[in-house]
PAKOL-600865 format. One line per field, with one value per atom (N, C-alpha, C, O, CB): x, y, z; atom name; residue in one letter. Coordinates in pm, whole numbers, padded with zeros to 5 digits. Atoms other than C-alpha are relative to their C-alpha. Glycine has a CB too. Layout:
east = X;...
north = Y;...
up = Z;...
drenmar = CA;...
sefi = a;...
% end
This chain:
east = 00028;-00489;00128;00158;-00104;-00126;-00159;00098;00173;00060;-00090;00029;-00030;00062;-00012;00035;-00164;00035;00075;-00151;-00039;-00104;00150;00194;-00040;-00145;00271;00041;00133;00068;-00029;00274;-00028;00054;-00086;00034;00097;00101;00143;-00141;-00098;00336;00133;00198;00019;-00126;00636;-00008;00089;00033;00016;00498;00007;00070;-00133;-00003;00445;00143;00188;-00093;-00138;00797;00090;00175;00054;-00079;00948;-00024;00070;-00034;00034;00763;00061;00113;-00153;-00056;00873;00151;00201;-00030;-00145;01242;00037;00137;00061;-00024;01224;-00019;00060;-00094;00024;01078;00114;00161;-00133;-00111;01349;00126;00196;00027;-00117;01620;-00012;00086;00016;00022;01467;00020;00081;-00141;-00015;01451;00147;00194;-00085;-00142;01812;00075;00164;00058;-00065;01916;-00023;00070;-00050;00033;01738;00063;00103;-00148;-00043;01855;00142;00190;-00093;-00139;02205;00088;00040;00031;-00092;02510;-00002;-00089;-00031;-00011;02616;-00084;-00101;00147;00077;02403;00068;00128;-00145;-00056;02518;-00113;-00221;00119;00097;02336;00060;00171;-00038;-00037;02356;-00079;-00200;-00029;00071;02271;00040;00153;00023;-00024;02242;-00070;-00129;-00050;00072;02105;-00152;-00227;00045;00143;01763;-00059;-00174;-00024;00055;01726;00111;00230;-00082;-00092;01886;-00073;-00196;00048;00056;01836;00106;00225;-00045;-00091;01990;00010;-00086;-00048;-00019;02137;00097;00179;00053;-00088;02313;00141;00158;-00051;-00135;02689;00064;00157;00089;-00060;02765;-00068;-00028;-00009;00063;02534;00085;00143;-00147;-00075;02700;-00087;-00206;00046;00070;02605;00050;00171;00020;-00034;02594;-00072;-00194;-00039;00058;02539;-00080;-00134;00107;00087;02363;00057;00141;-00027;-00047;02447;-00067;-00007;00146;00074;02188;-00133;-00237;-00023;00123;01936;-00083;-00035;-00081;00090;01638;00032;-00014;-00144;-00038;01785;00109;00219;00049;-00096;01959;00083;00185;-00074;-00081;02083;-00049;-00167;-00009;00034;02095;00085;00203;00023;-00066;02182;-00021;-00134;-00055;00013;02256;00056;00155;00074;-00046;02291;00133;00167;-00105;-00127;02626;-00022;-00123;00077;00010;02687;00027;00123;00098;-00015;02644;00066;00140;-00135;-00056;02739;00000;-00041;-00081;-00012;02796;-00135;-00142;00074;00134;02420;-00041;-00131;-00103;00032;02412;00041;00009;00068;-00035;02558;-00124;-00126;00104;00123;02207;-00084;-00136;-00083;00083;02029;00039;00066;-00151;-00027;02097;-00110;-00144;00142;00106;01825;00053;00169;-00046;-00044;01834;-00112;-00230;00054;00091;01672;00051;00169;-00005;-00042;01676;-00096;-00213;00009;00079;01551;00001;00106;00055;00017;01415;-00052;-00140;-00099;00044;01374;-00052;00009;00116;00064;01146;-00073;-00149;-00098;00078;01018;-00134;-00141;00076;00132;00647;-00053;-00029;-00098;00054;00468;-00131;-00150;-00021;00130;00119;-00009;00061;-00116;00021;00003;-00081;-00200;-00073;00065;-00080;-00019;00071;00085;00031;-00246;00095;00129;-00146;-00090;-00019;-00055;00016;00025;00060;-00261;-00004;00024;-00143;00006;-00306;00137;00150;-00057;-00135;00068;00046;00106;00097;-00037;00122;-00071;-00011;-00033;00076;-00153;00045;00042;-00150;-00053;-00013;00128;00149;00028;-00122;00321;-00033;00031;00084;00040;00147;-00054;-00029;-00106;00050;-00031;00117;00111;-00090;-00118;00310;00066;00120;00099;-00061;00434;-00071;-00008;-00002;00075;00157;00059;00054;-00147;-00058;00330;00141;00191;00004;-00137;00671;00009;00101;00081;-00009;00596;-00108;-00227;-00012;00095;00433;-00058;00010;00068;00068;00183;00003;00025;00064;-00002;00166;-00110;-00227;-00015;00095;-00001;00024;00138;00013;-00010;-00074;-00042;-00148;-00088;00026;-00056;-00040;-00119;00122;00025;-00066;-00016;00053;00114;00034;-00206;-00067;-00190;-00093;00062;-00256;00079;00199;-00015;-00063;-00186;00073;00035;-00104;-00075;00069;00076;00055;00097;-00089;00320;00141;00163;-00043;-00142;00698;00051;00067;00081;-00029;00802;-00123;-00232;00124;00116;00579;-00048;-00129;00033;00036;00546;-00111;-00112;00124;00102;00240;00064;00152;-00115;-00057;00316;-00109;-00216;00111;00088;00147;00086;00188;-00073;-00080;00272;-00068;-00187;00026;00048;00235;00098;00220;-00016;-00083;00363;-00056;-00175;00003;00045;00350;00112;00228;-00045;-00099;00522;-00033;-00141;00002;00019;00565;00130;00230;-00057;-00117;00809;00056;-00015;-00035;-00068;01061;00132;00214;00023;-00122;01335;00027;00139;00121;-00007;01266;00036;00081;00101;-00025;01309;-00130;-00202;00112;00116;01033;00040;00115;-00052;-00039;01062;-00119;-00235;00058;00099;00877;00046;00165;-00017;-00033;00863;-00082;-00197;-00021;00072;00771;00039;00156;00035;-00025;00734;-00072;-00188;-00044;00056;00679;00011;00121;00075;00007;00570;-00017;-00109;-00117;00004;00639;00001;00090;00120;00002;00540;00056;00017;-00144;-00061;00750;-00006;00086;00148;00018;00618;-00018;-00110;00118;00011;00679;00091;00132;00034;-00084;00884;-00051;-00126;00146;00033;00844;00127;00232;-00079;-00100;01060;-00072;-00180;00068;00055;00993;00109;00214;-00045;-00095;01171;-00049;-00164;00014;00037;01171;00095;00217;-00002;-00076;01285;-00038;-00157;-00029;00024;01323;00077;00195;00043;-00062;01391;-00045;-00151;-00033;00033;01393;-00038;00033;00120;00045;01196;-00004;-00052;00091;00001;01240;00094;00077;00039;-00090;01522;-00074;-00028;00111;00077;01257;-00033;-00011;-00129;00036;01136;00124;00120;-00078;-00122;01490;00050;00093;00109;-00054;01590;-00108;-00078;00082;00110;01247;00009;-00020;-00133;-00006;01302;00111;00096;00024;-00106;01629;-00054;-00036;00126;00056;01453;-00104;-00106;-00064;00101;01163;00065;00020;-00093;-00069;01403;00060;00055;00110;-00055;01574;-00111;-00097;00069;00112;01242;-00053;-00078;-00113;00055;01117;00096;00053;-00037;-00097;01438;00009;00074;00136;-00010;01393;-00053;-00161;-00079;00038;01381;00039;00145;00067;-00034;01367;00070;00060;-00128;-00070;01578;-00056;-00010;00150
north = 00049;02391;-00005;-00108;00088;-00004;02498;-00100;-00166;00142;00093;02293;-00145;-00220;00015;00137;01973;-00026;-00136;-00026;00013;02037;-00025;-00109;00126;00017;02068;-00139;-00200;00108;00134;01748;-00104;-00193;-00030;00093;01560;00008;-00095;00028;-00019;01707;-00064;-00128;00150;00060;01599;-00152;-00218;00047;00145;01245;-00050;-00152;-00042;00039;01228;00008;-00083;00092;-00015;01357;-00108;-00164;00139;00105;01115;-00135;-00208;-00010;00125;00823;-00003;-00107;-00016;-00009;00939;-00026;-00105;00138;00019;00960;-00140;-00195;00103;00138;00622;-00093;-00186;-00039;00082;00470;00013;-00088;00039;-00022;00626;-00071;-00135;00152;00067;00499;-00151;-00218;00035;00144;00149;-00046;-00150;-00038;00037;00141;00007;-00079;00092;-00010;00260;-00118;-00174;00132;00113;-00010;-00128;-00208;-00016;00123;-00282;-00008;-00116;-00013;00005;-00184;00048;00051;00080;-00039;-00059;-00116;-00213;00127;00104;-00269;-00119;-00133;-00044;00120;-00593;-00111;-00119;-00045;00116;-00902;-00126;-00129;00008;00130;-01263;-00103;-00074;-00038;00109;-01594;-00111;-00157;-00054;00115;-01861;-00118;-00107;00025;00116;-02207;-00128;-00144;-00012;00135;-02561;-00095;-00052;-00019;00095;-02880;00011;-00047;-00143;-00015;-02777;00130;00131;-00006;-00132;-02407;00097;00067;00055;-00114;-02079;00124;00132;00015;-00126;-01730;00109;00084;-00010;-00113;-01390;00072;00075;00098;-00075;-01186;00114;00108;-00093;-00115;-00853;-00043;-00106;00121;00053;-00913;00037;-00030;00047;-00035;-00736;-00073;-00055;00151;00081;-00971;-00125;-00180;-00038;00120;-01262;-00123;-00124;00001;00124;-01611;-00111;-00133;-00038;00118;-01910;-00117;-00115;00015;00115;-02241;-00092;-00050;-00077;00098;-02551;-00056;00019;-00113;00047;-02751;00066;00070;00019;-00057;-02576;-00074;-00011;00153;00077;-02859;00022;00001;00037;-00022;-02774;00130;00148;00002;-00125;-02429;-00033;-00074;00109;00035;-02480;00118;00100;-00058;-00119;-02121;00116;00126;00036;-00121;-01797;00114;00098;-00019;-00120;-01448;00110;00133;00042;-00109;-01159;00128;00128;-00034;-00130;-00792;00036;-00019;00110;-00041;-00623;00070;00139;00092;-00069;-00501;00148;00186;-00060;-00145;-00124;00064;00162;00064;-00059;-00057;-00104;-00218;00127;00095;-00217;-00052;-00160;00066;00046;-00240;-00125;-00198;00110;00117;-00507;-00132;-00239;00011;00124;-00755;-00066;-00187;00028;00055;-00798;-00072;-00181;00111;00060;-00868;00059;00178;00024;-00045;-00850;-00055;-00173;-00048;00041;-00859;-00115;-00116;00119;00119;-01187;-00060;-00037;-00104;00082;-01407;-00142;-00170;00047;00139;-01780;-00088;-00053;-00046;00094;-02076;-00134;-00191;-00013;00131;-02391;-00095;-00060;00007;00104;-02711;-00117;-00157;-00045;00106;-02987;-00095;-00051;00060;00100;-03311;-00017;-00013;-00135;00020;-03368;-00137;-00186;00111;00134;-03700;00005;-00069;-00071;-00012;-03597;00135;00230;-00017;-00128;-03327;00090;00066;-00018;-00093;-03042;00132;00180;00019;-00128;-02725;00107;00110;00040;-00109;-02419;00079;00106;00093;-00084;-02218;-00074;-00014;00042;00076;-02497;-00011;00001;-00141;00010;-02540;00134;00138;-00046;-00133;-02164;00030;00083;00108;-00028;-02140;-00088;-00045;-00020;00087;-02437;00062;00064;-00144;-00068;-02257;00123;00148;00041;-00120;-01939;-00035;00038;00077;00043;-02127;-00029;00002;-00125;00028;-02245;00130;00139;-00088;-00129;-01885;00069;00142;00091;-00062;-01776;-00035;00046;-00044;00039;-01970;00056;00056;-00151;-00051;-01816;00152;00210;-00055;-00144;-01455;00073;00042;00030;-00083;-01203;00107;00153;00066;-00106;-00952;-00024;00068;00135;00036;-01135;00073;00066;-00153;-00070;-00922;-00044;-00044;00156;00047;-01051;00112;00172;-00127;-00107;-00803;-00051;00013;00088;00053;-01021;-00150;-00216;00037;00141;-01364;-00035;-00030;-00031;00015;-01451;-00091;-00113;00136;00078;-01674;00095;00210;-00085;-00079;-01552;-00093;-00215;00097;00076;-01666;00052;00172;00012;-00034;-01670;-00066;-00188;-00048;00057;-01712;-00074;-00017;-00094;00079;-01993;-00094;-00184;-00080;00087;-02155;00061;00182;-00026;-00046;-02132;00027;-00047;-00105;-00039;-01960;00053;00094;00106;-00060;-01850;00093;00051;-00109;-00101;-01530;00046;00076;00120;-00054;-01425;00107;00093;-00112;-00104;-01107;00029;00052;00130;-00019;-01059;00063;00066;-00134;-00060;-00887;-00040;-00090;00155;00030;-00933;00015;00062;-00140;-00013;-00945;-00138;-00226;00075;00126;-01227;00031;00107;-00079;-00023;-01231;00150;00196;-00067;-00145;-00863;00083;00197;00026;-00076;-00758;00011;-00088;-00068;-00020;-00608;-00036;00036;00148;00053;-00811;-00002;00001;-00140;00006;-00824;-00110;-00118;00141;00112;-01132;00003;00046;-00130;00030;-01206;-00143;-00173;00103;00141;-01578;-00037;-00002;-00090;00047;-01735;-00152;-00208;00064;00145;-02099;-00041;00005;-00056;00045;-02271;-00152;-00214;00058;00145;-02628;-00037;00019;-00057;00048;-02809;-00152;-00217;00052;00145;-03162;-00048;-00006;-00071;00057;-03356;00073;00014;-00149;-00076;-03082;00143;00194;00001;-00139;-02737;00081;00034;00012;-00102;-02431;00108;00152;00057;-00111;-02168;00107;00087;-00045;-00110;-01839;00104;00147;00062;-00094;-01603;00119;00102;-00069;-00123;-01243;00051;00066;00109;-00050;-01114;00130;00140;-00104;-00129;-00754;00054;00017;00100;-00059;-00552;00147;00224;-00013;-00139;-00229;00060;-00003;00083;-00072;00025;-00063;-00042;00145;00065;-00180;-00098;-00127;-00072;00089;-00419;00070;00013;-00046;-00077;-00151;00038;00038;00127;-00042;-00040;-00108;-00078;00034;00111;-00385;-00082;-00181;-00090;00078;-00505;-00013;-00119;00063;00007;-00419;-00096;-00163;00140;00096;-00618;-00142;-00228;00025;00132;-00914;-00040;-00155;-00001;00031;-00891;-00040;-00133;00120;00036;-00896;-00140;-00218;00104;00135;-01202;-00104;-00202;-00010;00096;-01379;-00021;-00134;00048;00011;-01303;-00065;-00108;00136;00065;-01440;-00150;-00221;00062;00141;-01780;-00093;-00071;-00023;00099;-02076;-00138;-00156;00028;00138;-02450;-00066;-00019;-00082;00075;-02699;-00138;-00216;-00007
up = 00133;-00397;-00082;-00144;-00068;00073;-00554;00059;-00013;00002;-00066;-00295;-00041;-00071;00152;00039;-00377;-00147;-00183;00024;00140;-00749;-00011;-00089;-00080;00003;-00685;00049;-00005;00084;-00052;-00481;-00109;-00132;00127;00107;-00764;-00113;-00166;-00054;00107;-01021;00038;-00045;-00029;-00046;-00811;-00005;-00042;00143;00005;-00783;-00144;-00171;00063;00141;-01159;-00054;-00123;-00084;00046;-01227;00059;-00011;00036;-00063;-00976;-00069;-00099;00151;00068;-01138;-00140;-00182;-00008;00134;-01484;00003;-00077;-00062;-00007;-01383;00045;-00001;00094;-00041;-01208;-00117;-00135;00115;00118;-01524;-00100;-00154;-00066;00093;-01742;00050;-00028;-00017;-00057;-01504;-00017;-00052;00148;00012;-01507;-00143;-00167;00048;00141;-01887;-00041;-00116;-00089;00032;-01913;00059;-00006;00053;-00064;-01669;-00078;-00095;00143;00070;-01866;-00137;-00180;-00012;00138;-02211;-00022;-00136;-00084;00014;-02141;00043;00101;00083;-00042;-02085;-00094;-00180;00140;00081;-02239;00061;00183;-00013;-00043;-02220;-00048;-00156;-00053;00033;-02220;00009;00060;00096;-00010;-02251;00085;00061;-00140;-00082;-01983;-00054;-00076;00153;00052;-02109;00069;00114;-00146;-00049;-01984;-00096;-00196;00149;00086;-02137;00016;-00062;00033;-00026;-01993;-00055;-00099;00149;00033;-02080;-00037;-00023;00118;00016;-02181;00048;00045;-00150;-00048;-02042;-00020;00000;00152;00014;-02115;00135;00212;-00111;-00124;-01829;-00026;-00118;00114;00015;-01789;00044;00148;00085;-00019;-01806;00134;00178;-00111;-00130;-01476;00116;00231;00022;-00104;-01284;00022;-00072;-00038;-00033;-01104;-00029;00000;00148;00033;-01222;00090;00104;-00151;-00079;-00992;-00065;-00079;00152;00071;-01168;00088;00191;-00066;-00065;-01052;00131;00180;-00094;-00131;-00731;00119;00226;00010;-00112;-00514;00016;00036;-00020;-00007;-00499;-00125;-00236;00125;00114;-00719;-00075;-00188;00048;00067;-00798;-00102;-00064;00103;00105;-01134;-00045;-00112;-00118;00031;-01175;00086;00119;-00152;-00075;-00978;-00055;-00083;00155;00051;-01098;00103;00147;-00141;-00098;-00859;-00061;-00134;00133;00051;-00939;00065;00170;00026;-00060;-00874;00134;00153;-00096;-00128;-00520;-00020;-00087;00104;00015;-00497;00121;00109;-00025;-00123;-00133;00111;00090;00043;-00112;00208;00048;00107;00116;-00040;00272;-00077;-00035;-00022;00083;00000;00066;00015;-00134;-00070;00248;00059;00081;00110;-00057;00390;-00104;-00080;00063;00105;00062;-00135;-00146;00029;00137;-00311;-00090;-00084;-00050;00093;-00577;-00086;-00126;-00089;00073;-00764;-00082;-00057;00097;00081;-01026;00014;-00010;-00152;-00007;-00965;-00078;-00098;00145;00079;-01164;00070;00099;-00146;-00063;-01003;-00107;-00186;00123;00094;-01206;00082;00181;-00096;-00077;-01090;-00094;-00180;00105;00073;-01242;00069;00192;-00010;-00060;-01190;-00039;-00149;-00046;00023;-01159;-00077;-00174;00132;00065;-01260;-00068;-00032;00101;00066;-01494;00092;00116;-00137;-00092;-01258;-00073;-00142;00131;00061;-01377;00051;00170;00028;-00039;-01377;00117;00215;-00118;-00104;-01166;00135;00239;-00041;-00125;-00908;00064;00186;-00026;-00054;-00870;00058;00165;-00109;-00049;-00833;00131;00224;-00105;-00122;-00572;00116;00231;-00025;-00105;-00381;00056;00178;-00055;-00043;-00369;00085;00186;-00122;-00073;-00254;00140;00236;-00080;-00131;00027;00095;00214;-00015;-00082;00150;00043;00154;-00078;-00032;00138;00117;00194;-00123;-00109;00378;00137;00230;-00005;-00128;00656;00020;00133;00012;-00010;00580;-00002;00057;-00112;00025;00484;00078;00065;-00151;-00074;00717;-00093;-00184;00124;00076;00573;-00151;-00229;00030;00142;00240;-00075;-00037;-00018;00086;-00028;-00143;-00191;00014;00138;-00378;-00094;-00078;-00023;00095;-00666;-00138;-00208;-00012;00134;-00977;00012;00090;-00099;-00008;-01037;-00132;-00141;00123;00133;-01408;-00092;-00074;-00065;00106;-01706;-00094;-00109;-00076;00095;-01958;-00093;-00091;00073;00089;-02221;00020;00033;-00150;00005;-02205;-00127;-00132;00131;00132;-02565;-00047;-00052;00004;00041;-02687;00111;00086;-00125;-00113;-02342;00085;00110;00087;-00093;-02122;00135;00181;00012;-00128;-01796;00091;00045;-00018;-00099;-01477;00084;00139;00088;-00068;-01314;00127;00128;-00092;-00127;-00953;00046;00031;00107;-00058;-00794;00138;00154;-00091;-00137;-00419;00084;00043;00062;-00091;-00128;00143;00172;-00015;-00141;00243;00075;00020;00019;-00086;00528;00030;00080;00131;-00024;00551;00070;00019;-00133;-00079;00816;00019;-00001;-00069;-00026;00900;-00122;-00108;00108;00122;00536;-00080;-00096;-00087;00087;00320;-00142;-00207;00007;00130;00001;-00096;-00054;00014;00107;-00330;-00094;-00127;-00075;00086;-00553;-00128;-00129;00072;00124;-00910;-00035;-00056;-00118;00030;-00981;-00128;-00149;00116;00126;-01321;-00002;00006;-00124;00006;-01338;-00146;-00214;00088;00139;-01670;00000;00058;-00083;00013;-01749;-00136;-00239;00018;00124;-02008;00002;00052;-00015;-00004;-02056;00142;00212;-00064;-00135;-01734;00100;00200;-00003;-00092;-01570;00014;-00069;-00048;-00029;-01419;00007;00051;00133;-00029;-01428;00078;00039;-00133;-00077;-01165;00004;00065;00146;00004;-01229;00101;00095;-00145;-00105;-00932;00002;00011;00137;-00022;-00916;00138;00169;-00112;-00135;-00559;00019;-00012;00107;-00027;-00462;00133;00184;-00111;-00129;-00144;-00018;-00082;00099;00000;-00105;-00140;-00234;00087;00128;-00385;-00102;-00222;00022;00095;-00537;-00091;-00202;00074;00085;-00667;-00132;-00239;00070;00120;-00911;-00082;-00205;00039;00069;-00994;-00095;-00207;00102;00079;-01125;-00070;-00136;00088;00057;-01238;-00152;-00207;00037;00146;-01605;-00045;-00147;-00059;00030;-01605;00020;-00065;00089;-00030;-01441;-00105;-00148;00140;00102;-01689;-00132;-00198;-00022;00125;-01983;00011;-00084;-00033;-00022;-01833;-00013;-00086;00139;00000;-01774;-00142;-00183;00092;00136;-02126;-00098;-00206;-00050;00088;-02278;00025;-00052;00016;-00041;-02107;-00111;-00165;00131;00099;-02350;00051;00111;-00138;-00037;-02285;-00119;-00232;00041;00106;-02480;-00012;-00095;00027
drenmar = N;CA;C;O;CB;N;CA;C;O;CB;N;CA;C;O;CB;N;CA;C;O;CB;N;CA;C;O;CB;N;CA;C;O;CB;N;CA;C;O;CB;N;CA;C;O;CB;N;CA;C;O;CB;N;CA;C;O;CB;N;CA;C;O;CB;N;CA;C;O;CB;N;CA;C;O;CB;N;CA;C;O;CB;N;CA;C;O;CB;N;CA;C;O;CB;N;CA;C;O;CB;N;CA;C;O;CB;N;CA;C;O;CB;N;CA;C;O;CB;N;CA;C;O;CB;N;CA;C;O;CB;N;CA;C;O;CB;N;CA;C;O;CB;N;CA;C;O;CB;N;CA;C;O;CB;N;CA;C;O;CB;N;CA;C;O;CB;N;CA;C;O;CB;N;CA;C;O;CB;N;CA;C;O;CB;N;CA;C;O;CB;N;CA;C;O;CB;N;CA;C;O;CB;N;CA;C;O;CB;N;CA;C;O;CB;N;CA;C;O;CB;N;CA;C;O;CB;N;CA;C;O;CB;N;CA;C;O;CB;N;CA;C;O;CB;N;CA;C;O;CB;N;CA;C;O;CB;N;CA;C;O;CB;N;CA;C;O;CB;N;CA;C;O;CB;N;CA;C;O;CB;N;CA;C;O;CB;N;CA;C;O;CB;N;CA;C;O;CB;N;CA;C;O;CB;N;CA;C;O;CB;N;CA;C;O;CB;N;CA;C;O;CB;N;CA;C;O;CB;N;CA;C;O;CB;N;CA;C;O;CB;N;CA;C;O;CB;N;CA;C;O;CB;N;CA;C;O;CB;N;CA;C;O;CB;N;CA;C;O;CB;N;CA;C;O;CB;N;CA;C;O;CB;N;CA;C;O;CB;N;CA;C;O;CB;N;CA;C;O;CB;N;CA;C;O;CB;N;CA;C;O;CB;N;CA;C;O;CB;N;CA;C;O;CB;N;CA;C;O;CB;N;CA;C;O;CB;N;CA;C;O;CB;N;CA;C;O;CB;N;CA;C;O;CB;N;CA;C;O;CB;N;CA;C;O;CB;N;CA;C;O;CB;N;CA;C;O;CB;N;CA;C;O;CB;N;CA;C;O;CB;N;CA;C;O;CB;N;CA;C;O;CB;N;CA;C;O;CB;N;CA;C;O;CB;N;CA;C;O;CB;N;CA;C;O;CB;N;CA;C;O;CB;N;CA;C;O;CB;N;CA;C;O;CB;N;CA;C;O;CB;N;CA;C;O;CB;N;CA;C;O;CB;N;CA;C;O;CB;N;CA;C;O;CB;N;CA;C;O;CB;N;CA;C;O;CB;N;CA;C;O;CB;N;CA;C;O;CB;N;CA;C;O;CB;N;CA;C;O;CB;N;CA;C;O;CB;N;CA;C;O;CB;N;CA;C;O;CB;N;CA;C;O;CB;N;CA;C;O;CB;N;CA;C;O;CB;N;CA;C;O;CB;N;CA;C;O;CB;N;CA;C;O;CB;N;CA;C;O;CB;N;CA;C;O;CB;N;CA;C;O;CB;N;CA;C;O;CB;N;CA;C;O;CB;N;CA;C;O;CB;N;CA;C;O;CB;N;CA;C;O;CB;N;CA;C;O;CB;N;CA;C;O;CB;N;CA;C;O;CB;N;CA;C;O;CB;N;CA;C;O;CB;N;CA;C;O;CB;N;CA;C;O;CB;N;CA;C;O;CB;N;CA;C;O;CB;N;CA;C;O;CB;N;CA;C;O;CB;N;CA;C;O;CB;N;CA;C;O;CB;N;CA;C;O;CB;N;CA;C;O;CB;N;CA;C;O;CB;N;CA;C;O;CB;N;CA;C;O;CB;N;CA;C;O;CB;N;CA;C;O;CB;N;CA;C;O;CB;N;CA;C;O;CB;N;CA;C;O;CB;N;CA;C;O;CB;N;CA;C;O;CB;N;CA;C;O;CB;N;CA;C;O;CB;N;CA;C;O;CB;N;CA;C;O;CB;N;CA;C;O;CB;N;CA;C;O;CB;N;CA;C;O;CB;N;CA;C;O;CB;N;CA;C;O;CB;N;CA;C;O;CB;N;CA;C;O;CB;N;CA;C;O;CB;N;CA;C;O;CB;N;CA;C;O;CB;N;CA;C;O;CB;N;CA;C;O;CB;N;CA;C;O;CB;N;CA;C;O;CB;N;CA;C;O;CB;N;CA;C;O;CB;N;CA;C;O;CB;N;CA;C;O;CB;N;CA;C;O;CB;N;CA;C;O;CB;N;CA;C;O;CB;N;CA;C;O;CB;N;CA;C;O;CB;N;CA;C;O;CB;N;CA;C;O;CB;N;CA;C;O;CB;N;CA;C;O;CB;N;CA;C;O;CB;N;CA;C;O;CB;N;CA;C;O;CB;N;CA;C;O;CB
sefi = m;m;m;m;m;l;l;l;l;l;f;f;f;f;f;s;s;s;s;s;f;f;f;f;f;l;l;l;l;l;i;i;i;i;i;k;k;k;k;k;l;l;l;l;l;m;m;m;m;m;k;k;k;k;k;i;i;i;i;i;l;l;l;l;l;f;f;f;f;f;t;t;t;t;t;f;f;f;f;f;f;f;f;f;f;l;l;l;l;l;l;l;l;l;l;i;i;i;i;i;f;f;f;f;f;s;s;s;s;s;l;l;l;l;l;q;q;q;q;q;t;t;t;t;t;a;a;a;a;a;f;f;f;f;f;s;s;s;s;s;g;g;g;g;g;d;d;d;d;d;w;w;w;w;w;k;k;k;k;k;t;t;t;t;t;y;y;y;y;y;g;g;g;g;g;s;s;s;s;s;h;h;h;h;h;l;l;l;l;l;f;f;f;f;f;s;s;s;s;s;i;i;i;i;i;d;d;d;d;d;y;y;y;y;y;q;q;q;q;q;s;s;s;s;s;d;d;d;d;d;w;w;w;w;w;e;e;e;e;e;v;v;v;v;v;m;m;m;m;m;g;g;g;g;g;s;s;s;s;s;n;n;n;n;n;y;y;y;y;y;g;g;g;g;g;a;a;a;a;a;v;v;v;v;v;v;v;v;v;v;a;a;a;a;a;m;m;m;m;m;f;f;f;f;f;t;t;t;t;t;r;r;r;r;r;p;p;p;p;p;q;q;q;q;q;a;a;a;a;a;n;n;n;n;n;s;s;s;s;s;a;a;a;a;a;d;d;d;d;d;r;r;r;r;r;l;l;l;l;l;f;f;f;f;f;i;i;i;i;i;e;e;e;e;e;n;n;n;n;n;v;v;v;v;v;n;n;n;n;n;i;i;i;i;i;v;v;v;v;v;y;y;y;y;y;q;q;q;q;q;l;l;l;l;l;i;i;i;i;i;e;e;e;e;e;d;d;d;d;d;s;s;s;s;s;i;i;i;i;i;d;d;d;d;d;l;l;l;l;l;k;k;k;k;k;k;k;k;k;k;s;s;s;s;s;a;a;a;a;a;h;h;h;h;h;k;k;k;k;k;s;s;s;s;s;l;l;l;l;l;q;q;q;q;q;e;e;e;e;e;m;m;m;m;m;h;h;h;h;h;s;s;s;s;s;l;l;l;l;l;i;i;i;i;i;d;d;d;d;d;n;n;n;n;n;l;l;l;l;l;q;q;q;q;q;i;i;i;i;i;f;f;f;f;f;k;k;k;k;k;n;n;n;n;n;e;e;e;e;e;y;y;y;y;y;s;s;s;s;s;k;k;k;k;k;i;i;i;i;i;g;g;g;g;g;n;n;n;n;n;l;l;l;l;l;d;d;d;d;d;a;a;a;a;a;y;y;y;y;y;i;i;i;i;i;m;m;m;m;m;q;q;q;q;q;y;y;y;y;y;s;s;s;s;s;g;g;g;g;g;k;k;k;k;k;l;l;l;l;l;m;m;m;m;m;d;d;d;d;d;m;m;m;m;m;n;n;n;n;n;l;l;l;l;l;h;h;h;h;h;w;w;w;w;w;k;k;k;k;k;q;q;q;q;q;v;v;v;v;v;f;f;f;f;f;i;i;i;i;i;q;q;q;q;q;n;n;n;n;n;g;g;g;g;g;s;s;s;s;s;s;s;s;s;s;w;w;w;w;w;f;f;f;f;f;i;i;i;i;i;i;i;i;i;i;t;t;t;t;t;y;y;y;y;y;t;t;t;t;t;g;g;g;g;g;m;m;m;m;m;g;g;g;g;g;e;e;e;e;e;n;n;n;n;n;f;f;f;f;f;r;r;r;r;r;t;t;t;t;t;y;y;y;y;y;e;e;e;e;e;s;s;s;s;s;v;v;v;v;v;a;a;a;a;a;n;n;n;n;n;r;r;r;r;r;m;m;m;m;m;i;i;i;i;i;n;n;n;n;n;s;s;s;s;s;f;f;f;f;f;r;r;r;r;r;t;t;t;t;t;r;r;r;r;r
% end
């Protein structure tokens, strides 16, 4: 009985310290604004910025490398821009994307699937995890329709690092504005 109480207490303390670390990560450091003729987004100044020229990916932000293991994967936020021909519902577009993911990602698990707002823009948010190229990854995707175009903002993290950088990614996503 005492042992199970101690285990629960340790889990609570671990969660508390992880939350404090995540909040410190998100709200410490300098922030900059990346802008194009299509959008603007805030990012932590120590993150690397890669501009457009990646096909539909109009911007990518990667966290700083911490150690040699980062050569395999680095948490990132990317923004895809796409013109649309017909007015497609946010939810239908997100689910179509998710159906495509089923063929690419092993053990796909969906955690969040809901409408939301990013600033004054309607958005649809999906959060899911699975195995891709032998890596256990976690994704948060935000679909935003702006007239006849889409923005898809994706935060991708590996294992526990997803939670570590999630507050930074959320702050970036919530700062997103169209022009």
